[in-house]
Backbone as numpy.savetxt, mean C-alpha at the origin, in Angstrom:
# Nx Ny Nz CAx CAy CAz Cx Cy Cz
-1.84 6.68 14.95 -2.65 5.54 15.34 -2.03 4.81 16.52
-0.76 5.10 16.79 -0.13 4.43 17.91 0.28 3.00 17.62
0.72 2.72 16.42 1.14 1.37 16.06 0.08 0.65 15.26
0.31 -0.63 15.03 -0.65 -1.44 14.27 -1.94 -1.57 15.07
-3.06 -1.46 14.35 -4.37 -1.59 15.01 -5.20 -2.61 14.22
-5.97 -3.43 14.92 -6.86 -4.37 14.22 -7.87 -3.62 13.36
-8.13 -4.15 12.17 -9.08 -3.50 11.26 -10.43 -3.31 11.94
-10.90 -4.31 12.66 -12.19 -4.21 13.34 -12.26 -3.05 14.30
-11.13 -2.72 14.93 -11.06 -1.59 15.85 -11.11 -0.27 15.08
-10.51 -0.25 13.93 -10.48 0.96 13.10 -11.89 1.35 12.67
-12.70 0.37 12.30 -14.04 0.69 11.79 -15.09 0.72 12.89
-14.70 0.43 14.13 -15.64 0.43 15.24 -15.77 1.83 15.82
-16.19 2.76 14.98 -16.39 4.15 15.39 -17.72 4.63 14.85
-18.27 5.64 15.50 -19.51 6.23 15.00 -19.30 6.76 13.59
-20.26 6.55 12.76 -20.26 7.07 11.39 -19.15 6.52 10.49
-18.62 5.33 10.82 -17.65 4.71 9.90 -18.39 4.43 8.59
-17.75 4.70 7.47 -18.42 4.49 6.18 -18.81 3.02 5.97
-20.07 2.80 5.65 -20.56 1.44 5.43 -19.78 0.76 4.31
-19.43 1.53 3.27 -18.68 0.97 2.16 -17.32 0.42 2.56
-16.73 0.99 3.59 -15.45 0.50 4.10 -15.69 -0.70 5.02
-16.69 -0.58 5.88 -16.99 -1.63 6.86 -17.34 -2.96 6.19
-17.98 -2.90 5.06 -18.46 -4.14 4.43 -17.34 -5.06 3.94
-16.12 -4.57 3.94 -14.98 -5.38 3.48 -14.29 -6.14 4.61
-14.78 -6.02 5.82 -14.10 -6.62 6.96 -13.84 -8.11 6.78
-14.83 -8.87 6.37 -14.64 -10.32 6.22 -13.67 -10.64 5.08
-13.73 -9.87 4.02 -12.81 -10.08 2.90 -11.38 -9.91 3.37
-11.13 -8.84 4.14 -9.78 -8.60 4.64 -9.34 -9.71 5.60
-10.25 -10.16 6.44 -9.93 -11.28 7.35 -9.55 -12.52 6.55
-10.33 -12.81 5.52 -10.07 -13.99 4.69 -8.70 -13.92 4.02
-8.23 -12.71 3.74 -6.93 -12.51 3.10 -5.81 -12.33 4.14
-6.14 -12.53 5.41 -5.18 -12.39 6.50 -4.62 -10.97 6.58
-5.47 -10.00 6.25 -5.12 -8.58 6.40 -5.82 -8.10 7.66
-5.18 -8.28 8.78 -5.82 -8.05 10.06 -5.41 -6.76 10.75
-4.22 -6.24 10.41 -3.70 -5.07 11.13 -3.40 -3.93 10.18
-3.87 -2.74 10.55 -3.70 -1.54 9.75 -2.52 -0.74 10.29
-1.62 -0.35 9.39 -0.45 0.48 9.75 -0.86 1.94 9.87
-1.54 2.42 8.83 -2.02 3.79 8.84 -3.14 3.95 7.81
-3.80 5.10 7.90 -4.95 5.41 7.06 -4.70 6.77 6.42
-5.14 6.92 5.18 -5.12 8.22 4.52 -6.52 8.47 3.96
-7.01 9.67 4.15 -8.34 10.05 3.65 -8.14 11.15 2.63
-8.73 10.96 1.46 -8.69 11.97 0.41 -10.10 12.53 0.26
-10.32 13.70 0.83 -11.65 14.28 0.81 -12.04 14.75 -0.58
-11.05 15.11 -1.39 -11.34 15.56 -2.75 -11.90 14.43 -3.60
-11.30 13.23 -3.52 -11.78 12.11 -4.32 -12.74 11.20 -3.55
-12.97 11.53 -2.27 -13.91 10.77 -1.43 -13.48 9.30 -1.31
-12.20 9.11 -0.99 -11.65 7.76 -0.83 -10.91 7.64 0.50
-10.78 6.39 0.92 -10.00 6.05 2.10 -8.95 5.04 1.67
-7.70 5.29 2.05 -6.61 4.34 1.83 -6.30 3.65 3.15
-6.35 2.34 3.14 -5.98 1.55 4.31 -4.67 0.85 4.00
-3.67 1.04 4.84 -2.36 0.44 4.66 -2.21 -0.68 5.69
-2.24 -1.90 5.22 -2.17 -3.07 6.09 -0.73 -3.56 6.20
-0.43 -4.15 7.33 0.82 -4.90 7.47 0.49 -6.34 7.14
0.96 -6.81 5.99 0.77 -8.20 5.59 1.93 -8.98 6.19
1.65 -9.79 7.18 2.73 -10.42 7.95 3.26 -11.71 7.34
2.62 -12.22 6.33 3.09 -13.44 5.68 3.91 -13.08 4.45
4.79 -13.98 4.02 5.51 -13.72 2.77 4.54 -13.63 1.59
4.96 -12.94 0.58 4.13 -12.83 -0.63 4.33 -14.05 -1.50
3.25 -14.77 -1.75 3.28 -15.88 -2.71 2.56 -15.42 -3.96
2.77 -16.14 -5.04 2.09 -15.78 -6.29 0.57 -15.85 -6.11
0.07 -16.90 -5.44 -1.37 -17.02 -5.24 -1.92 -15.89 -4.37
-1.17 -15.52 -3.35 -1.62 -14.43 -2.48 -1.67 -13.11 -3.27
-0.67 -12.88 -4.08 -0.66 -11.67 -4.91 -1.87 -11.66 -5.84
-2.19 -12.80 -6.43 -3.36 -12.88 -7.33 -4.65 -12.63 -6.56
-4.74 -13.14 -5.34 -5.93 -12.90 -4.51 -6.09 -11.41 -4.21
-4.97 -10.73 -3.99 -5.03 -9.31 -3.69 -5.46 -8.49 -4.91
-4.88 -8.76 -6.07 -5.25 -7.96 -7.25 -6.66 -8.28 -7.72
-7.17 -9.44 -7.34 -8.55 -9.79 -7.67 -9.54 -8.82 -7.01
-9.13 -8.14 -5.96 -10.00 -7.17 -5.29 -10.42 -6.04 -6.23
-9.61 -5.77 -7.26 -9.95 -4.72 -8.23 -10.26 -5.32 -9.60
-10.53 -6.63 -9.63 -10.91 -7.26 -10.89 -9.76 -7.66 -11.78
-8.54 -7.59 -11.27 -7.39 -8.04 -12.04 -7.30 -9.55 -11.92
-6.94 -10.22 -12.97 -6.87 -11.68 -12.90 -5.44 -12.20 -12.99
-4.47 -11.28 -13.17 -3.11 -11.78 -13.30 -2.10 -10.72 -12.89
-0.92 -11.22 -12.57 0.26 -10.39 -12.34 1.33 -10.97 -13.25
2.01 -10.11 -13.97 3.02 -10.63 -14.89 4.13 -11.33 -14.09
4.76 -12.28 -14.74 5.87 -12.99 -14.10 6.99 -12.03 -13.71
7.23 -11.03 -14.56 8.31 -10.08 -14.25 7.95 -9.21 -13.05
6.70 -8.78 -12.95 6.28 -8.00 -11.78 6.42 -8.83 -10.51
5.93 -10.06 -10.56 6.01 -10.91 -9.37 7.47 -11.16 -8.99
8.32 -11.40 -9.96 9.74 -11.64 -9.68 10.38 -10.41 -9.04
10.03 -9.21 -9.54 10.56 -7.98 -8.94 10.10 -7.82 -7.50
8.82 -8.09 -7.24 8.31 -7.97 -5.88 8.98 -8.99 -4.97
9.00 -10.23 -5.40 9.55 -11.31 -4.58 11.01 -11.03 -4.21
11.74 -10.47 -5.15 13.16 -10.16 -4.93 13.34 -9.07 -3.88
12.40 -8.14 -3.76 12.58 -6.97 -2.91 11.83 -7.03 -1.58
10.82 -7.87 -1.48 10.02 -7.90 -0.26 10.67 -8.76 0.81
10.49 -8.34 2.04 10.99 -9.10 3.18 10.14 -10.37 3.35
10.75 -11.47 3.71 9.97 -12.69 3.98 9.09 -12.54 5.22
9.34 -11.51 6.02 8.55 -11.26 7.22 7.26 -10.50 6.94
7.08 -10.04 5.71 5.86 -9.32 5.36 6.15 -8.05 4.59
5.08 -7.31 4.34 5.17 -6.11 3.52 3.94 -5.25 3.80
3.90 -4.08 3.21 2.73 -3.21 3.32 1.87 -3.40 2.09
0.58 -3.57 2.34 -0.39 -3.73 1.26 -1.48 -2.69 1.50
-1.83 -1.95 0.45 -2.83 -0.88 0.59 -4.02 -1.12 -0.31
-5.17 -0.66 0.17 -6.38 -0.64 -0.64 -6.94 0.78 -0.61
-7.46 1.21 -1.73 -8.17 2.49 -1.81 -9.64 2.16 -2.03
-10.47 2.65 -1.12 -11.91 2.35 -1.17 -12.68 3.64 -1.39
-13.60 3.62 -2.34 -14.50 4.74 -2.56 -15.51 4.77 -1.41
-15.58 5.89 -0.72 -16.50 5.99 0.41 -17.95 5.93 -0.07
-18.25 6.55 -1.20 -19.63 6.60 -1.67 -20.12 5.26 -2.23
-19.28 4.56 -3.00 -19.73 3.31 -3.62 -19.31 2.08 -2.83
-18.26 2.21 -2.03 -17.73 1.05 -1.31 -16.84 0.17 -2.17
-16.63 0.53 -3.42 -15.79 -0.28 -4.30 -14.32 -0.06 -3.99
-13.55 -1.11 -4.11 -12.11 -1.01 -3.98 -11.58 -0.55 -5.34
-11.03 0.66 -5.37 -10.57 1.28 -6.61 -9.14 0.93 -6.96
-8.34 0.59 -5.93 -6.91 0.39 -6.15 -6.36 -0.52 -5.07
-5.38 -1.32 -5.45 -4.58 -2.08 -4.48 -3.12 -1.82 -4.81
-2.27 -1.90 -3.80 -0.85 -1.62 -4.03 0.01 -2.43 -3.07
1.10 -2.94 -3.60 2.10 -3.69 -2.84 3.29 -2.75 -2.63
3.61 -2.43 -1.40 4.66 -1.46 -1.10 5.91 -2.13 -0.58
7.05 -1.62 -1.03 8.34 -1.93 -0.42 8.94 -0.59 -0.02
9.39 -0.52 1.21 9.86 0.75 1.75 11.35 0.68 2.08
11.99 1.82 1.95 13.39 1.91 2.35 14.37 1.22 1.42
14.02 1.11 0.16 14.96 0.51 -0.79 16.16 1.40 -0.99
17.35 0.83 -1.05 18.49 1.64 -1.46 18.32 2.05 -2.92
18.94 3.15 -3.28 18.76 3.70 -4.63 19.11 2.72 -5.73
20.07 1.85 -5.48 20.49 0.91 -6.52 19.59 -0.33 -6.61
18.56 -0.40 -5.77 17.67 -1.57 -5.77 16.28 -1.27 -6.32
16.08 -0.08 -6.88 14.77 0.26 -7.43 14.44 -0.67 -8.61
13.19 -1.05 -8.74 12.80 -1.76 -9.96 12.80 -0.78 -11.12
12.60 -1.28 -12.31 12.56 -0.41 -13.49 11.28 0.41 -13.46
11.41 1.66 -13.05 10.25 2.55 -12.97 10.39 3.74 -13.91
11.34 3.65 -14.79 11.53 4.72 -15.76 12.60 5.69 -15.27
13.41 6.14 -16.18 14.54 7.01 -15.85 14.10 8.29 -15.15
13.07 8.96 -15.68 12.65 10.24 -15.10 12.15 10.06 -13.68
11.37 9.02 -13.44 10.85 8.78 -12.09 11.97 8.45 -11.13
12.88 7.60 -11.54 14.01 7.24 -10.68 14.85 8.47 -10.38
15.16 9.25 -11.40 15.98 10.46 -11.23 15.28 11.42 -10.28
13.99 11.63 -10.45 13.26 12.55 -9.60 13.23 12.07 -8.15
13.00 10.79 -7.94 12.90 10.29 -6.57 14.24 10.30 -5.86
15.32 10.20 -6.60 16.65 10.22 -6.00 17.14 11.64 -5.79
16.87 12.53 -6.74 17.46 13.86 -6.71 16.57 14.93 -6.11
15.27 14.67 -5.93 14.41 15.71 -5.39 14.79 16.01 -3.94
14.63 17.26 -3.52 15.04 17.62 -2.16 14.19 16.91 -1.11
14.81 16.67 0.03 14.12 16.05 1.14 14.55 16.81 2.39
13.59 17.41 3.07 13.90 18.24 4.23 13.62 17.50 5.55
13.24 16.24 5.47 13.02 15.43 6.67 14.37 14.96 7.23
14.41 14.70 8.51 15.62 14.19 9.14 15.98 12.82 8.57
14.97 11.99 8.33 15.17 10.66 7.75 14.57 10.63 6.36
15.35 10.17 5.41 14.85 10.04 4.04 13.92 8.84 3.95
12.80 9.00 3.30 11.85 7.91 3.16 11.40 7.83 1.71
11.55 6.65 1.12 11.07 6.40 -0.23 10.37 5.05 -0.24
9.20 5.01 -0.83 8.46 3.77 -0.97 8.17 3.56 -2.46
8.30 2.34 -2.90 7.96 1.97 -4.28 6.77 1.04 -4.19
5.79 1.26 -5.08 4.59 0.44 -5.04 4.23 -0.09 -6.42
3.86 -1.35 -6.45 3.23 -1.95 -7.62 1.75 -1.75 -7.40
1.16 -0.87 -8.20 -0.21 -0.42 -7.97 -1.11 -0.92 -9.09
-2.26 -1.44 -8.70 -3.20 -2.01 -9.68 -4.56 -1.34 -9.51
-5.04 -0.83 -10.61 -6.41 -0.32 -10.72 -7.04 -1.19 -11.79
-7.51 -0.59 -12.82 -7.97 -1.39 -13.96 -6.77 -1.80 -14.81
-5.68 -1.07 -14.66 -4.39 -1.39 -15.27 -3.35 -1.35 -14.18
-2.11 -1.57 -14.52 -1.04 -1.55 -13.52 -0.14 -0.36 -13.76
0.33 0.24 -12.69 1.33 1.28 -12.82 2.25 1.23 -11.61
3.41 1.83 -11.75 4.38 1.91 -10.65 4.23 3.27 -9.99
4.40 3.30 -8.69 4.34 4.54 -7.94 5.60 4.66 -7.09
6.05 5.88 -6.90 7.12 6.16 -5.97 6.62 7.27 -5.05
6.75 7.04 -3.76 6.35 8.05 -2.79 7.58 8.38 -1.96
7.79 9.68 -1.77 9.00 10.10 -1.08 8.67 11.18 -0.07
9.33 11.10 1.08 9.15 12.15 2.07 9.72 13.45 1.52
9.17 14.55 1.96 9.66 15.85 1.54 9.78 16.77 2.76
8.71 16.86 3.51 8.67 17.73 4.66 7.58 17.21 5.57
7.84 17.04 6.83 6.79 16.60 7.74 7.17 15.42 8.61
8.43 15.00 8.55 8.92 13.92 9.39 8.07 12.65 9.25
8.04 12.11 8.05 7.24 10.93 7.71 7.68 9.68 8.45
8.98 9.46 8.57 9.47 8.23 9.19 8.97 8.06 10.62
9.06 9.08 11.48 8.51 8.92 12.83 7.01 8.64 12.83
6.27 9.23 11.89 4.84 8.97 11.80 4.56 7.51 11.48
5.35 6.94 10.57 5.15 5.55 10.19 5.59 4.60 11.29
6.55 5.01 12.09 7.02 4.15 13.19 6.06 4.18 14.38
5.26 5.24 14.51 4.38 5.39 15.67 3.30 4.33 15.69
């Protein structure tokens, strides 16, 4: 994408999905103005938009974000874990939108580049796998996400092959 791009520019293309476009004002209201990158899952017919949230995460802001999927609360422990790990300069926030229905299926708060000893409690097997699995990229990349659908779960994403770090920096 060549760096951060305004959301309005991202959807200003021929045949942009109406279900994605209809969220433009909602994202503006939440101060989600710039997209870091996009992922399209053709199998599940969804689009993931990864925003750069440039403001610090407050409890109210976090609640506003999870409200996009009908969640009404974030546990105190989850919020404390996020607050402890997120940069005051901002963070990555993602939404998964169903192309066919236009519904936001998932939201996620990402922290990237955590040292191994700073992972939140994501379960022994997940932590062990994310630390010990092979990585063939020049730069190791691991992201931890607090992900909310109808319930909450933790996600770990790790580079394996494909030079992910330069792609994210572009």
